[in-house]
TORKOL-4160 file (C-alpha; in steps of 0.2 Angstrom, whole numbers, padded with zeros to 4 digits, m for minus):
332
<pt num="1" X="0000" Y="0000" Z="0000"/>
<pt num="2" X="0006" Y="0018" Z="m0004"/>
<pt num="3" X="0001" Y="0033" Z="0006"/>
<pt num="4" X="0004" Y="0051" Z="0003"/>
<pt num="5" X="0004" Y="0061" Z="0019"/>
<pt num="6" X="0003" Y="0080" Z="0016"/>
<pt num="7" X="0009" Y="0093" Z="0029"/>
<pt num="8" X="0006" Y="0111" Z="0031"/>
<pt num="9" X="0023" Y="0119" Z="0034"/>
<pt num="10" X="0017" Y="0136" Z="0040"/>
<pt num="11" X="0022" Y="0137" Z="0058"/>
<pt num="12" X="0027" Y="0122" Z="0068"/>
<pt num="13" X="0011" Y="0113" Z="0074"/>
<pt num="14" X="0008" Y="0102" Z="0059"/>
<pt num="15" X="0026" Y="0098" Z="0057"/>
<pt num="16" X="0028" Y="0093" Z="0076"/>
<pt num="17" X="0012" Y="0082" Z="0075"/>
<pt num="18" X="0019" Y="0073" Z="0059"/>
<pt num="19" X="0034" Y="0067" Z="0070"/>
<pt num="20" X="0022" Y="0055" Z="0078"/>
<pt num="21" X="0010" Y="0051" Z="0064"/>
<pt num="22" X="0023" Y="0047" Z="0050"/>
<pt num="23" X="0032" Y="0033" Z="0059"/>
<pt num="24" X="0015" Y="0025" Z="0063"/>
<pt num="25" X="0009" Y="0026" Z="0045"/>
<pt num="26" X="0026" Y="0018" Z="0040"/>
<pt num="27" X="0021" Y="0003" Z="0050"/>
<pt num="28" X="0006" Y="0001" Z="0038"/>
<pt num="29" X="0012" Y="0006" Z="0021"/>
<pt num="30" X="0025" Y="0014" Z="0010"/>
<pt num="31" X="0024" Y="0033" Z="0014"/>
<pt num="32" X="0029" Y="0048" Z="0004"/>
<pt num="33" X="0029" Y="0065" Z="0012"/>
<pt num="34" X="0023" Y="0082" Z="0005"/>
<pt num="35" X="0027" Y="0098" Z="0014"/>
<pt num="36" X="0022" Y="0115" Z="0008"/>
<pt num="37" X="0024" Y="0132" Z="0016"/>
<pt num="38" X="0039" Y="0143" Z="0021"/>
<pt num="39" X="0037" Y="0148" Z="0039"/>
<pt num="40" X="0041" Y="0132" Z="0048"/>
<pt num="41" X="0057" Y="0130" Z="0060"/>
<pt num="42" X="0057" Y="0112" Z="0063"/>
<pt num="43" X="0068" Y="0099" Z="0055"/>
<pt num="44" X="0059" Y="0083" Z="0051"/>
<pt num="45" X="0067" Y="0066" Z="0056"/>
<pt num="46" X="0061" Y="0058" Z="0040"/>
<pt num="47" X="0064" Y="0062" Z="0021"/>
<pt num="48" X="0052" Y="0074" Z="0012"/>
<pt num="49" X="0049" Y="0068" Z="m0006"/>
<pt num="50" X="0039" Y="0084" Z="m0011"/>
<pt num="51" X="0044" Y="0101" Z="m0004"/>
<pt num="52" X="0033" Y="0115" Z="m0011"/>
<pt num="53" X="0031" Y="0134" Z="m0009"/>
<pt num="54" X="0012" Y="0131" Z="m0007"/>
<pt num="55" X="0001" Y="0145" Z="m0001"/>
<pt num="56" X="0005" Y="0149" Z="0017"/>
<pt num="57" X="0004" Y="0164" Z="0029"/>
<pt num="58" X="0017" Y="0176" Z="0035"/>
<pt num="59" X="0019" Y="0181" Z="0053"/>
<pt num="60" X="0020" Y="0199" Z="0057"/>
<pt num="61" X="0029" Y="0207" Z="0072"/>
<pt num="62" X="0014" Y="0216" Z="0080"/>
<pt num="63" X="0003" Y="0202" Z="0085"/>
<pt num="64" X="m0004" Y="0195" Z="0069"/>
<pt num="65" X="m0003" Y="0189" Z="0052"/>
<pt num="66" X="0006" Y="0201" Z="0040"/>
<pt num="67" X="m0008" Y="0201" Z="0026"/>
<pt num="68" X="0003" Y="0212" Z="0014"/>
<pt num="69" X="0018" Y="0200" Z="0015"/>
<pt num="70" X="0006" Y="0185" Z="0014"/>
<pt num="71" X="m0001" Y="0192" Z="m0002"/>
<pt num="72" X="0016" Y="0197" Z="m0009"/>
<pt num="73" X="0023" Y="0179" Z="m0007"/>
<pt num="74" X="0008" Y="0171" Z="m0015"/>
<pt num="75" X="0012" Y="0164" Z="m0032"/>
<pt num="76" X="m0003" Y="0157" Z="m0041"/>
<pt num="77" X="0006" Y="0152" Z="m0056"/>
<pt num="78" X="0019" Y="0142" Z="m0046"/>
<pt num="79" X="0005" Y="0134" Z="m0035"/>
<pt num="80" X="m0004" Y="0128" Z="m0051"/>
<pt num="81" X="0013" Y="0121" Z="m0057"/>
<pt num="82" X="0016" Y="0112" Z="m0041"/>
<pt num="83" X="m0002" Y="0105" Z="m0041"/>
<pt num="84" X="0001" Y="0098" Z="m0058"/>
<pt num="85" X="0017" Y="0090" Z="m0053"/>
<pt num="86" X="0011" Y="0080" Z="m0038"/>
<pt num="87" X="0006" Y="0062" Z="m0044"/>
<pt num="88" X="m0008" Y="0060" Z="m0031"/>
<pt num="89" X="m0016" Y="0046" Z="m0043"/>
<pt num="90" X="m0001" Y="0035" Z="m0039"/>
<pt num="91" X="m0007" Y="0032" Z="m0021"/>
<pt num="92" X="m0019" Y="0021" Z="m0012"/>
<pt num="93" X="m0023" Y="0035" Z="0001"/>
<pt num="94" X="m0020" Y="0053" Z="0002"/>
<pt num="95" X="m0020" Y="0060" Z="0020"/>
<pt num="96" X="m0020" Y="0079" Z="0022"/>
<pt num="97" X="m0015" Y="0090" Z="0036"/>
<pt num="98" X="m0022" Y="0106" Z="0030"/>
<pt num="99" X="m0010" Y="0106" Z="0015"/>
<pt num="100" X="m0017" Y="0115" Z="m0001"/>
<pt num="101" X="m0006" Y="0108" Z="m0015"/>
<pt num="102" X="m0011" Y="0090" Z="m0013"/>
<pt num="103" X="m0029" Y="0093" Z="m0008"/>
<pt num="104" X="m0032" Y="0104" Z="m0024"/>
<pt num="105" X="m0022" Y="0091" Z="m0035"/>
<pt num="106" X="m0035" Y="0078" Z="m0028"/>
<pt num="107" X="m0049" Y="0089" Z="m0031"/>
<pt num="108" X="m0044" Y="0093" Z="m0049"/>
<pt num="109" X="m0041" Y="0074" Z="m0053"/>
<pt num="110" X="m0056" Y="0067" Z="m0043"/>
<pt num="111" X="m0045" Y="0058" Z="m0031"/>
<pt num="112" X="m0052" Y="0054" Z="m0014"/>
<pt num="113" X="m0043" Y="0064" Z="0000"/>
<pt num="114" X="m0045" Y="0062" Z="0019"/>
<pt num="115" X="m0042" Y="0077" Z="0030"/>
<pt num="116" X="m0034" Y="0073" Z="0047"/>
<pt num="117" X="m0031" Y="0090" Z="0054"/>
<pt num="118" X="m0035" Y="0103" Z="0068"/>
<pt num="119" X="m0044" Y="0114" Z="0055"/>
<pt num="120" X="m0057" Y="0100" Z="0052"/>
<pt num="121" X="m0061" Y="0100" Z="0070"/>
<pt num="122" X="m0062" Y="0119" Z="0073"/>
<pt num="123" X="m0075" Y="0120" Z="0059"/>
<pt num="124" X="m0086" Y="0107" Z="0066"/>
<pt num="125" X="m0104" Y="0114" Z="0070"/>
<pt num="126" X="m0102" Y="0108" Z="0089"/>
<pt num="127" X="m0085" Y="0116" Z="0092"/>
<pt num="128" X="m0085" Y="0132" Z="0102"/>
<pt num="129" X="m0085" Y="0148" Z="0091"/>
<pt num="130" X="m0080" Y="0166" Z="0095"/>
<pt num="131" X="m0093" Y="0180" Z="0098"/>
<pt num="132" X="m0089" Y="0188" Z="0081"/>
<pt num="133" X="m0088" Y="0177" Z="0065"/>
<pt num="134" X="m0074" Y="0182" Z="0053"/>
<pt num="135" X="m0083" Y="0178" Z="0036"/>
<pt num="136" X="m0067" Y="0179" Z="0026"/>
<pt num="137" X="m0057" Y="0168" Z="0039"/>
<pt num="138" X="m0071" Y="0155" Z="0039"/>
<pt num="139" X="m0071" Y="0155" Z="0020"/>
<pt num="140" X="m0052" Y="0152" Z="0020"/>
<pt num="141" X="m0052" Y="0138" Z="0032"/>
<pt num="142" X="m0066" Y="0129" Z="0023"/>
<pt num="143" X="m0059" Y="0131" Z="0006"/>
<pt num="144" X="m0040" Y="0132" Z="0008"/>
<pt num="145" X="m0037" Y="0113" Z="0007"/>
<pt num="146" X="m0054" Y="0104" Z="0002"/>
<pt num="147" X="m0056" Y="0086" Z="0006"/>
<pt num="148" X="m0069" Y="0072" Z="0004"/>
<pt num="149" X="m0070" Y="0067" Z="0022"/>
<pt num="150" X="m0064" Y="0076" Z="0038"/>
<pt num="151" X="m0057" Y="0070" Z="0055"/>
<pt num="152" X="m0050" Y="0082" Z="0067"/>
<pt num="153" X="m0040" Y="0085" Z="0083"/>
<pt num="154" X="m0046" Y="0098" Z="0096"/>
<pt num="155" X="m0043" Y="0102" Z="0114"/>
<pt num="156" X="m0058" Y="0091" Z="0118"/>
<pt num="157" X="m0070" Y="0079" Z="0109"/>
<pt num="158" X="m0083" Y="0091" Z="0104"/>
<pt num="159" X="m0089" Y="0080" Z="0090"/>
<pt num="160" X="m0090" Y="0062" Z="0083"/>
<pt num="161" X="m0076" Y="0064" Z="0071"/>
<pt num="162" X="m0065" Y="0075" Z="0083"/>
<pt num="163" X="m0051" Y="0067" Z="0094"/>
<pt num="164" X="m0040" Y="0074" Z="0108"/>
<pt num="165" X="m0023" Y="0081" Z="0103"/>
<pt num="166" X="m0009" Y="0071" Z="0096"/>
<pt num="167" X="0004" Y="0073" Z="0110"/>
<pt num="168" X="0021" Y="0069" Z="0104"/>
<pt num="169" X="0031" Y="0055" Z="0112"/>
<pt num="170" X="0045" Y="0067" Z="0115"/>
<pt num="171" X="0032" Y="0078" Z="0126"/>
<pt num="172" X="0024" Y="0063" Z="0134"/>
<pt num="173" X="0042" Y="0057" Z="0141"/>
<pt num="174" X="0047" Y="0074" Z="0148"/>
<pt num="175" X="0050" Y="0075" Z="0167"/>
<pt num="176" X="0038" Y="0088" Z="0172"/>
<pt num="177" X="0043" Y="0100" Z="0186"/>
<pt num="178" X="0042" Y="0118" Z="0191"/>
<pt num="179" X="0058" Y="0128" Z="0191"/>
<pt num="180" X="0049" Y="0145" Z="0193"/>
<pt num="181" X="0050" Y="0153" Z="0175"/>
<pt num="182" X="0037" Y="0156" Z="0162"/>
<pt num="183" X="0039" Y="0150" Z="0144"/>
<pt num="184" X="0034" Y="0162" Z="0130"/>
<pt num="185" X="0030" Y="0158" Z="0112"/>
<pt num="186" X="0022" Y="0173" Z="0103"/>
<pt num="187" X="0029" Y="0172" Z="0085"/>
<pt num="188" X="0018" Y="0186" Z="0079"/>
<pt num="189" X="0027" Y="0199" Z="0091"/>
<pt num="190" X="0045" Y="0205" Z="0088"/>
<pt num="191" X="0058" Y="0204" Z="0102"/>
<pt num="192" X="0058" Y="0222" Z="0105"/>
<pt num="193" X="0040" Y="0223" Z="0109"/>
<pt num="194" X="0041" Y="0207" Z="0120"/>
<pt num="195" X="0055" Y="0214" Z="0130"/>
<pt num="196" X="0046" Y="0231" Z="0132"/>
<pt num="197" X="0031" Y="0222" Z="0139"/>
<pt num="198" X="0037" Y="0208" Z="0149"/>
<pt num="199" X="0050" Y="0218" Z="0159"/>
<pt num="200" X="0036" Y="0227" Z="0167"/>
<pt num="201" X="0032" Y="0211" Z="0177"/>
<pt num="202" X="0048" Y="0212" Z="0186"/>
<pt num="203" X="0046" Y="0198" Z="0198"/>
<pt num="204" X="0044" Y="0185" Z="0184"/>
<pt num="205" X="0058" Y="0176" Z="0175"/>
<pt num="206" X="0053" Y="0174" Z="0156"/>
<pt num="207" X="0060" Y="0162" Z="0144"/>
<pt num="208" X="0055" Y="0168" Z="0127"/>
<pt num="209" X="0057" Y="0158" Z="0111"/>
<pt num="210" X="0059" Y="0169" Z="0096"/>
<pt num="211" X="0056" Y="0167" Z="0077"/>
<pt num="212" X="0065" Y="0184" Z="0075"/>
<pt num="213" X="0082" Y="0181" Z="0083"/>
<pt num="214" X="0096" Y="0169" Z="0079"/>
<pt num="215" X="0106" Y="0171" Z="0096"/>
<pt num="216" X="0103" Y="0171" Z="0114"/>
<pt num="217" X="0099" Y="0188" Z="0122"/>
<pt num="218" X="0095" Y="0193" Z="0140"/>
<pt num="219" X="0088" Y="0209" Z="0146"/>
<pt num="220" X="0084" Y="0211" Z="0164"/>
<pt num="221" X="0071" Y="0197" Z="0168"/>
<pt num="222" X="0068" Y="0192" Z="0150"/>
<pt num="223" X="0079" Y="0178" Z="0141"/>
<pt num="224" X="0076" Y="0177" Z="0122"/>
<pt num="225" X="0083" Y="0162" Z="0112"/>
<pt num="226" X="0080" Y="0155" Z="0095"/>
<pt num="227" X="0067" Y="0142" Z="0092"/>
<pt num="228" X="0074" Y="0125" Z="0096"/>
<pt num="229" X="0063" Y="0110" Z="0098"/>
<pt num="230" X="0072" Y="0101" Z="0112"/>
<pt num="231" X="0075" Y="0117" Z="0122"/>
<pt num="232" X="0057" Y="0123" Z="0120"/>
<pt num="233" X="0049" Y="0107" Z="0126"/>
<pt num="234" X="0061" Y="0106" Z="0141"/>
<pt num="235" X="0057" Y="0124" Z="0145"/>
<pt num="236" X="0039" Y="0121" Z="0145"/>
<pt num="237" X="0041" Y="0105" Z="0156"/>
<pt num="238" X="0051" Y="0115" Z="0169"/>
<pt num="239" X="0040" Y="0130" Z="0169"/>
<pt num="240" X="0026" Y="0137" Z="0180"/>
<pt num="241" X="0016" Y="0142" Z="0166"/>
<pt num="242" X="0015" Y="0146" Z="0147"/>
<pt num="243" X="0011" Y="0162" Z="0138"/>
<pt num="244" X="0008" Y="0159" Z="0119"/>
<pt num="245" X="m0003" Y="0162" Z="0104"/>
<pt num="246" X="m0019" Y="0152" Z="0102"/>
<pt num="247" X="m0012" Y="0140" Z="0090"/>
<pt num="248" X="m0015" Y="0121" Z="0094"/>
<pt num="249" X="0000" Y="0111" Z="0098"/>
<pt num="250" X="0008" Y="0122" Z="0110"/>
<pt num="251" X="m0007" Y="0126" Z="0121"/>
<pt num="252" X="m0012" Y="0107" Z="0120"/>
<pt num="253" X="0006" Y="0102" Z="0126"/>
<pt num="254" X="0005" Y="0115" Z="0140"/>
<pt num="255" X="m0012" Y="0108" Z="0146"/>
<pt num="256" X="m0005" Y="0090" Z="0145"/>
<pt num="257" X="0010" Y="0095" Z="0155"/>
<pt num="258" X="m0002" Y="0102" Z="0169"/>
<pt num="259" X="0004" Y="0120" Z="0166"/>
<pt num="260" X="m0006" Y="0135" Z="0168"/>
<pt num="261" X="m0010" Y="0144" Z="0152"/>
<pt num="262" X="m0013" Y="0161" Z="0145"/>
<pt num="263" X="m0016" Y="0164" Z="0126"/>
<pt num="264" X="m0016" Y="0178" Z="0114"/>
<pt num="265" X="m0025" Y="0174" Z="0098"/>
<pt num="266" X="m0016" Y="0181" Z="0083"/>
<pt num="267" X="m0024" Y="0195" Z="0074"/>
<pt num="268" X="m0031" Y="0191" Z="0056"/>
<pt num="269" X="m0030" Y="0173" Z="0060"/>
<pt num="270" X="m0048" Y="0166" Z="0062"/>
<pt num="271" X="m0042" Y="0149" Z="0067"/>
<pt num="272" X="m0033" Y="0156" Z="0082"/>
<pt num="273" X="m0049" Y="0165" Z="0087"/>
<pt num="274" X="m0059" Y="0148" Z="0086"/>
<pt num="275" X="m0045" Y="0140" Z="0097"/>
<pt num="276" X="m0047" Y="0154" Z="0109"/>
<pt num="277" X="m0066" Y="0151" Z="0110"/>
<pt num="278" X="m0063" Y="0133" Z="0114"/>
<pt num="279" X="m0049" Y="0137" Z="0127"/>
<pt num="280" X="m0060" Y="0150" Z="0135"/>
<pt num="281" X="m0075" Y="0137" Z="0136"/>
<pt num="282" X="m0063" Y="0126" Z="0145"/>
<pt num="283" X="m0058" Y="0139" Z="0157"/>
<pt num="284" X="m0041" Y="0145" Z="0150"/>
<pt num="285" X="m0040" Y="0165" Z="0151"/>
<pt num="286" X="m0036" Y="0174" Z="0135"/>
<pt num="287" X="m0032" Y="0192" Z="0131"/>
<pt num="288" X="m0033" Y="0201" Z="0114"/>
<pt num="289" X="m0016" Y="0208" Z="0114"/>
<pt num="290" X="0000" Y="0212" Z="0124"/>
<pt num="291" X="m0006" Y="0231" Z="0126"/>
<pt num="292" X="m0004" Y="0238" Z="0144"/>
<pt num="293" X="m0023" Y="0238" Z="0146"/>
<pt num="294" X="m0022" Y="0220" Z="0148"/>
<pt num="295" X="m0009" Y="0220" Z="0162"/>
<pt num="296" X="m0023" Y="0217" Z="0176"/>
<pt num="297" X="m0027" Y="0200" Z="0167"/>
<pt num="298" X="m0009" Y="0195" Z="0166"/>
<pt num="299" X="m0005" Y="0200" Z="0184"/>
<pt num="300" X="m0021" Y="0190" Z="0190"/>
<pt num="301" X="m0015" Y="0175" Z="0179"/>
<pt num="302" X="0003" Y="0176" Z="0186"/>
<pt num="303" X="m0004" Y="0176" Z="0204"/>
<pt num="304" X="m0020" Y="0166" Z="0204"/>
<pt num="305" X="m0020" Y="0156" Z="0188"/>
<pt num="306" X="m0026" Y="0139" Z="0189"/>
<pt num="307" X="m0021" Y="0123" Z="0179"/>
<pt num="308" X="m0035" Y="0116" Z="0168"/>
<pt num="309" X="m0036" Y="0097" Z="0170"/>
<pt num="310" X="m0037" Y="0087" Z="0154"/>
<pt num="311" X="m0036" Y="0069" Z="0149"/>
<pt num="312" X="m0026" Y="0066" Z="0132"/>
<pt num="313" X="m0023" Y="0048" Z="0130"/>
<pt num="314" X="m0012" Y="0041" Z="0116"/>
<pt num="315" X="m0024" Y="0035" Z="0103"/>
<pt num="316" X="m0015" Y="0041" Z="0088"/>
<pt num="317" X="m0011" Y="0023" Z="0081"/>
<pt num="318" X="m0030" Y="0018" Z="0083"/>
<pt num="319" X="m0035" Y="0034" Z="0074"/>
<pt num="320" X="m0023" Y="0031" Z="0059"/>
<pt num="321" X="m0028" Y="0012" Z="0058"/>
<pt num="322" X="m0047" Y="0017" Z="0057"/>
<pt num="323" X="m0043" Y="0030" Z="0043"/>
<pt num="324" X="m0033" Y="0018" Z="0033"/>
<pt num="325" X="m0045" Y="0003" Z="0035"/>
<pt num="326" X="m0060" Y="0014" Z="0031"/>
<pt num="327" X="m0053" Y="0024" Z="0016"/>
<pt num="328" X="m0038" Y="0016" Z="0008"/>
<pt num="329" X="m0040" Y="0012" Z="m0010"/>
<pt num="330" X="m0057" Y="0021" Z="m0010"/>
<pt num="331" X="m0056" Y="0027" Z="m0028"/>
<pt num="332" X="m0039" Y="0019" Z="m0034"/>
């Protein structure tokens, strides 16, 4: 059996999830990997057969997606060329984690495609939604990577085809303790802004992981270091709490480790606002930005924040076996 597994390469969440999923798929079939996107920071421990530019999003430095840079890097002609190049018809099963090149290649050639992604879960009718609906954001999520059937991962099992998060083996095996610092991952903010804001909380030691710096920098009570998968996981495992965007993998891993959590949904990123609604429903506090007007919420979280209990058992192999057994060779 041949499986094509397609991964969205914008950001690190999809890439980190693939580190557990791909070895399990390889137990069942010959697996080729597609990655598209230009904003990931992780090196994958397996070969990638197809590496595409795709159609991703560019992080800004003021708390959101940089829509202008995102528009500028979009290359429709290249995207169509990549789509035509990908031989999806050669595979018994295409599994897609919000990756547009493979999904549109399948769509154009009437090839069955299975979504196994977080985005499939957040768009479920039963998943929590923010008070305000971003119609453009909703349209993008629904049409960015179209598939025939959807299975999703979310912070809780809000629907029948929704499963709890894939927690990487590397995270599950961490020794969890509390060394008194707070781990920060806010890739949509630049280092200057983070230092300016976090130094106001003088009694707190902050460990910041940055997309915008290639060396370690310390300023008063803020330590900034480049993104490194191993150091980031260790920092979270040893932290008192985690301050991060409302992505999926980092909040899920923080909850799994039993860390108190505060999230800031990224501007112009509707998926993060959907995540924020789900986390708020579960009792996780969130703020709209790092602006000083939210200092009271941050202080209260630092002093009185509570750990939100979750149960995230390791069901990844069972989920993958179900998908393969149910859909492999559907329209081969």
